[in-house]
C-alpha positions in Angstrom: 178.6 -11.5 246.6 174.6 -11.8 245.4 172.8 -13.7 248.3 169.2 -14.5 248.7 167.8 -14.8 251.9 164.4 -16.6 252.5 162.4 -15.8 255.6 162.4 -12.1 256.8 161.8 -13.2 260.5 164.3 -12.5 263.4 166.8 -15.0 262.0 166.6 -13.7 258.2 166.7 -10.1 259.2 169.8 -10.6 261.5 171.6 -12.3 258.7 170.3 -9.7 256.2 172.0 -7.0 258.6 175.4 -8.7 258.7 175.7 -9.3 254.9 174.4 -6.0 253.4 176.6 -4.3 256.1 179.4 -6.1 254.3 178.2 -4.5 251.0 176.9 -7.8 249.7 173.9 -7.8 247.1 171.4 -9.0 249.3 167.6 -9.6 248.1 165.2 -10.8 251.0 162.1 -12.9 250.4 159.1 -13.5 252.4 155.3 -14.2 252.3 154.6 -11.2 254.6 154.8 -8.1 252.8 155.3 -6.2 256.3 158.2 -8.2 257.3 159.7 -7.5 253.6 159.1 -3.9 254.0 160.4 -3.6 257.6 164.0 -5.4 255.9 163.7 -2.9 252.9 163.2 0.1 254.8 165.9 -0.3 257.7 168.4 -2.1 256.0 170.4 -1.8 252.4 168.6 -4.8 251.0 165.9 -5.5 248.3 162.9 -7.2 248.9 160.3 -9.7 247.2 156.8 -10.6 248.7 156.0 -14.0 247.7 156.7 -17.7 248.6 160.1 -18.5 248.7 159.8 -22.3 247.1 158.3 -20.6 244.0 160.5 -20.6 240.8 159.1 -17.4 239.7 159.3 -15.4 243.3 163.3 -16.6 243.2 163.3 -15.7 239.6 162.3 -12.1 240.3 164.7 -12.3 243.5 167.7 -12.7 241.0 168.3 -16.2 241.4 170.1 -16.7 238.1 172.8 -14.6 239.4 172.7 -15.8 242.8 175.8 -17.3 244.7 174.0 -18.2 247.7 170.8 -18.9 249.0 169.8 -19.0 252.6 166.5 -20.8 253.4 165.3 -19.4 257.0 161.7 -19.5 256.8 159.4 -21.1 259.5 158.4 -23.8 257.4 160.9 -26.6 257.1 159.3 -27.9 254.1 159.5 -24.7 252.3 163.2 -24.4 253.3 163.9 -27.9 251.8 161.7 -27.1 248.6 163.4 -23.8 248.3 167.0 -25.5 248.3 165.9 -28.2 245.6 164.6 -25.1 243.3 167.5 -23.0 243.8 169.6 -26.4 242.9 167.7 -27.8 239.9 166.4 -24.5 238.1 168.8 -21.8 239.1 172.2 -23.7 239.8 172.7 -21.7 242.9 176.0 -23.3 244.1 175.7 -22.8 248.4 172.6 -23.5 249.9 172.1 -23.3 253.3 168.7 -24.4 255.0 167.5 -24.3 258.6 165.5 -27.3 259.7 163.7 -27.8 263.1 161.9 -31.4 262.8 164.2 -33.7 264.1 163.0 -36.4 261.7 164.3 -34.3 259.0 167.6 -33.4 260.6 168.6 -37.0 261.5 168.4 -38.2 257.8 169.6 -35.0 256.1 172.7 -34.8 258.6 173.6 -38.2 256.6 176.2 -36.9 254.1 175.4 -39.6 251.6 171.5 -38.7 252.1 172.3 -35.1 251.6 174.5 -35.3 248.7 172.2 -37.7 246.5 168.7 -36.9 247.6 168.6 -33.4 248.9 170.8 -30.4 247.8 171.4 -28.6 250.6 175.0 -27.8 251.4 174.5 -27.0 255.1 171.9 -27.9 257.5 171.3 -25.6 260.6 169.2 -27.2 263.5 168.0 -24.4 265.8 167.4 -27.2 268.1 170.6 -28.8 268.3 172.2 -25.7 268.7 170.3 -24.4 271.7 171.0 -27.6 273.1 174.7 -27.1 272.8 174.4 -23.6 274.1 172.4 -24.8 277.3 175.4 -27.3 278.0 177.6 -24.4 277.6 175.8 -22.1 280.0 175.8 -25.3 282.8 179.6 -25.7 282.3 180.0 -21.9 283.4 177.1 -21.4 285.4 178.3 -17.7 286.6 178.3 -16.5 283.2 175.4 -15.2 281.1 177.1 -16.0 277.7 179.5 -18.7 276.7 181.1 -20.1 273.7 184.1 -22.2 272.5 186.8 -21.4 270.2 190.3 -23.1 268.9 189.0 -26.7 269.4 187.6 -25.9 272.8 190.9 -24.5 274.4 189.5 -21.0 274.6 186.4 -19.9 276.1 184.2 -17.0 275.7 182.7 -15.8 278.9 180.0 -13.3 279.4 180.1 -12.1 283.2 178.4 -9.4 285.1 180.5 -7.4 287.7 179.0 -7.1 291.2 180.1 -4.4 293.8 182.2 -6.9 295.7 184.3 -7.7 292.4 187.8 -7.3 293.8 189.5 -5.5 290.4 186.9 -2.7 290.0 188.5 0.6 289.5 191.6 -0.9 288.2 193.2 0.0 284.9 193.2 -3.1 282.6 196.7 -2.7 282.1 197.6 -3.1 285.9 195.4 -6.2 285.8 197.8 -7.8 283.0 200.9 -6.9 285.5 199.0 -8.2 288.5 198.3 -11.4 286.8 200.9 -11.9 284.4 200.4 -15.6 283.9 196.8 -15.6 283.6 195.6 -16.5 279.9 192.7 -14.1 279.8 191.8 -10.8 278.2 188.9 -8.4 278.7 187.8 -8.1 275.1 184.3 -6.4 275.5 182.5 -4.2 277.8 178.9 -3.0 278.0 178.0 -0.1 279.9 174.8 1.4 279.9 173.5 -0.6 277.2 176.7 0.4 275.0 179.2 -2.2 274.0 182.8 -1.1 273.3 186.2 -2.7 273.2 188.3 -1.5 276.2 191.6 0.5 275.9 194.7 -0.4 278.4 193.8 2.4 280.5 190.3 1.7 281.1 188.6 0.8 284.5 185.7 -1.8 285.0 182.9 -0.6 287.5 180.2 -2.5 289.1 177.2 -3.5 286.7 179.6 -3.7 283.8 178.8 -6.8 281.5 182.3 -7.8 280.5 183.3 -10.6 277.6 186.2 -12.5 278.6 188.3 -14.9 276.5 190.1 -17.1 278.6 192.5 -20.2 277.9 190.0 -23.3 279.1 192.3 -24.3 281.9 192.3 -21.0 283.3 188.7 -20.3 283.4 188.0 -21.2 286.8 191.0 -19.2 288.2 189.6 -15.9 285.8 186.2 -16.4 287.0 187.5 -15.9 290.7 189.3 -13.0 290.0 186.1 -11.5 288.5 184.2 -12.3 291.8 182.4 -15.5 290.2 182.3 -18.5 292.5 182.8 -21.7 290.6 180.6 -24.5 291.6 180.4 -28.0 290.1 176.6 -29.0 288.7 176.2 -32.2 290.1 172.0 -31.8 290.5 170.3 -30.1 287.5 166.5 -30.0 287.0 165.2 -29.6 283.3 161.9 -27.9 282.7 160.6 -29.1 279.2 161.0 -32.4 277.6 161.0 -31.5 274.0 163.8 -32.2 271.6 166.0 -29.4 273.4 165.4 -30.5 277.1 165.7 -34.2 275.7 169.1 -33.5 274.0 170.6 -31.7 277.4 169.6 -34.9 279.6 171.0 -37.3 277.0 174.3 -35.1 276.8 174.3 -34.6 280.7 174.1 -38.6 280.9 177.0 -39.1 278.7 179.4 -37.0 280.8 182.0 -38.9 282.5 181.3 -37.3 285.8 178.0 -37.9 287.5 175.0 -35.6 287.0 172.0 -36.3 288.6 169.3 -34.7 286.4 165.8 -34.9 286.8 163.5 -33.8 283.6 159.8 -32.2 284.4 157.5 -32.4 281.1 153.6 -31.6 281.1 152.6 -33.3 278.3 152.3 -36.9 279.1 152.9 -38.8 275.9 156.1 -36.4 275.7 157.2 -37.5 279.1 156.9 -41.0 278.1 158.8 -40.9 275.4 161.7 -39.1 277.1 161.5 -41.6 280.0 161.9 -44.1 277.3 165.0 -42.4 275.8 166.6 -41.7 278.8 168.5 -44.3 281.3 169.6 -42.5 284.3 167.4 -39.3 284.0 164.2 -39.2 286.3 161.2 -37.9 284.2 158.1 -36.3 286.0 155.1 -35.8 284.1 153.5 -32.3 285.7 153.8 -28.7 285.3 157.1 -27.0 285.7 155.1 -23.8 287.5 153.6 -26.2 290.2 155.7 -26.2 293.3 154.5 -29.6 294.3 156.0 -31.0 291.2 159.0 -28.5 291.8 159.3 -29.9 295.4 159.1 -33.6 294.2 162.1 -33.0 291.7 163.8 -31.7 294.7 164.4 -28.1 293.3 165.9 -26.8 297.0 169.1 -29.1 296.4 169.3 -28.2 292.8 172.5 -26.5 291.4 170.7 -25.5 288.2 167.5 -25.4 286.8 167.2 -25.0 282.9 163.7 -23.9 281.8 163.3 -24.9 277.9 159.9 -25.1 277.1 158.5 -23.6 274.1 156.8 -20.8 275.7 158.8 -18.1 276.7 156.9 -16.5 279.6 156.5 -19.9 281.1 160.3 -20.4 281.2 160.6 -17.0 282.9 158.1 -17.8 285.6 159.3 -21.4 286.1 162.8 -19.9 286.5 161.7 -17.4 289.2 159.6 -20.0 291.0 162.6 -22.5 291.0 165.1 -19.7 292.3 162.6 -18.6 294.9 162.1 -22.4 296.1 165.9 -22.8 296.3 167.5 -23.4 293.1 170.9 -22.1 292.9 170.8 -20.8 289.5 168.5 -20.7 286.8 168.9 -20.8 283.0 165.7 -19.7 280.6 165.1 -20.1 276.8 163.8 -16.7 275.6 162.9 -16.3 271.9 161.6 -12.8 272.3 164.4 -10.3 272.5 162.1 -7.8 274.3 161.7 -9.8 277.3 165.6 -10.3 277.7 165.9 -7.0 280.1 163.7 -8.8 282.4 166.4 -11.2 283.2 168.3 -8.9 285.8 165.3 -7.6 287.5 163.7 -11.3 287.8 167.2 -12.5 289.3 167.6 -14.8 286.2 171.1 -15.8 285.7 171.4 -16.7 282.3 169.3 -16.8 279.1 169.5 -18.8 275.8 168.7 -16.4 272.8 168.0 -19.1 269.9 168.0 -16.4 266.9 172.0 -15.3 268.5 172.7 -19.2 268.4 171.1 -19.8 264.8 172.7 -16.5 263.4 176.3 -17.5 264.5 175.8 -21.0 263.3 175.0 -19.6 259.8 177.6 -16.8 259.7 180.1 -19.7 260.4 179.3 -21.0 256.9 179.3 -17.9 255.0 182.2 -15.8 256.1 185.1 -15.3 253.9 188.4 -17.4 253.6 189.7 -19.5 256.4 187.3 -18.2 258.9 187.0 -21.2 261.2 184.1 -19.9 263.7 181.8 -17.0 264.4 179.9 -16.1 267.4 177.4 -13.2 267.1 177.2 -11.0 270.6 173.8 -9.4 271.7 171.8 -8.1 269.2 174.4 -8.2 266.4 176.4 -5.6 268.5 179.7 -7.6 267.7 181.1 -10.5 266.6 183.8 -13.1 267.9 185.8 -14.5 264.7 188.2 -17.3 264.6 190.0 -17.2 261.6 193.6 -18.9 260.4 196.3 -16.4 258.8 196.9 -16.9 255.0 200.1 -16.1 253.2 198.2 -13.1 251.4 197.0 -11.6 254.8 198.2 -8.1 255.4 199.1 -9.1 259.0 201.1 -12.2 258.3 204.8 -11.4 259.3 203.8 -8.1 261.5 204.1 -7.9 265.2 200.6 -7.3 266.6 201.3 -3.8 267.9 202.2 -2.9 264.4 199.0 -4.0 262.9 196.7 -1.2 262.2 193.4 -2.9 263.8 190.1 -0.8 263.6 189.0 0.7 266.9 186.6 -1.5 267.6 188.7 -4.7 267.1 190.8 -6.7 269.9 193.0 -9.6 269.7 191.9 -11.8 272.0 194.0 -15.3 271.7 196.6 -16.8 269.1 197.1 -20.1 268.4 200.6 -21.1 267.5 200.7 -24.8 266.4 199.0 -26.7 269.2 199.6 -23.8 271.8 196.8 -20.9 272.4 198.7 -18.0 273.7 197.6 -14.7 275.4 198.4 -11.9 272.5 201.2 -9.7 273.2 202.5 -6.7 271.3 205.7 -8.1 270.4 204.0 -11.3 269.2 204.7 -12.0 265.7 201.8 -13.3 263.8 202.7 -15.8 261.0 201.3 -17.8 258.1 199.1 -20.9 259.7 198.5 -18.9 263.0 194.7 -18.9 264.1 193.3 -15.7 265.7 190.4 -15.0 267.8 189.4 -11.1 267.4 186.5 -9.5 269.0 185.0 -7.0 266.7 182.2 -4.5 266.8 179.8 -5.3 264.0 180.7 -2.0 262.0 184.6 -2.9 262.0 184.1 -6.6 260.7 184.5 -5.8 257.2 187.9 -3.8 257.7 189.0 -7.0 259.9 188.3 -9.0 257.2 190.4 -6.9 254.8 193.2 -7.2 257.0 193.3 -10.7 256.8 193.4 -10.4 253.2 190.6 -13.3 252.9 189.2 -13.7 249.1 185.7 -15.3 248.8 186.0 -19.3 249.2 182.7 -20.4 249.8 183.4 -23.6 247.8 
């Protein structure tokens, strides 16, 4: 498949890395020649330096033969015009645009508006994705990473193991025997910076970061088994009243269980807008780094603080100060991946990576066949893929133990009808089943081949 990716920043580069690794014909377009050079030097892609919305630039990028265009530049307007040009001049059938402005996304999320006036097939809103990620972090406060699958009946949990975890130094197959009714499986382990899929005889050690796939009804029990306390989030302080903070506050207000939320925003007009838009949330106008403002928000009794300003360093410092002042846990938004290794030393419980959430959203819409969901792990180290088994799939009718999965892939759950099951070697995979697979990035193409999926974007 020939794909044009407009924008060679962090998101564009990651998408190019994924698609080029799967032997697609990828061309990257960016006005910054240095970013284009970085992509062509490190990835198996072609590069064009120029403005993505210019017809002559898209012509040079091979738009006449392209099957898909992904507009992920830093400008909403450029992304929209790029899709319009791709549609009107080059008749590219599949157009994906990343749009940040809520004004644009509110209008374009309307199917009628998009179909008649703006030829964009899929709109990706980073701020909506980040807000959803923040809510998932709050729902599993002891996890550093979370994602839902199978219509919210299966949960991915990333947790760090402490010295007091009771199941350390125990072979995983023995854990399966000890907790035979637990619908959860260890799908991935990161040890000393290296991510791998574990074997049945592998053991877990302190400081390992593990990725679990657990039935939603067994999440609390799973967390307790792996040494994590489960506590309700009844008091939440949000630092940053922009689109992300406001979306989280609105979502917390809409929950059936009562959550007492307070929002701190430094910019007075933004704080006033947030106060007008919210009903039960207390909005404070002030600096989230100020200990006086934090005390006014009663940070010492907060179950969690969520730092989502537009400045990474402010988020980090605010999270640290809030923890020192007594907040039970801290979550912060971090755009710069080079800052993420600081989370542990700074005692920050979880972070949200907008790049990873945006990349995962785009991958959901460009995968082959009956792929229902994709989530990118870490720095594009692995993917969790939810896919429906077709009659043409190589694995249809086979027992799981007889399927020749690549070494870096592991089945995390199987849905048969309305029932989500823990996979077992004696389980037969049938047409219509939905499977969630954890796969290292290098093994994703082989996983897709096993499912015998045809390219079915339209």
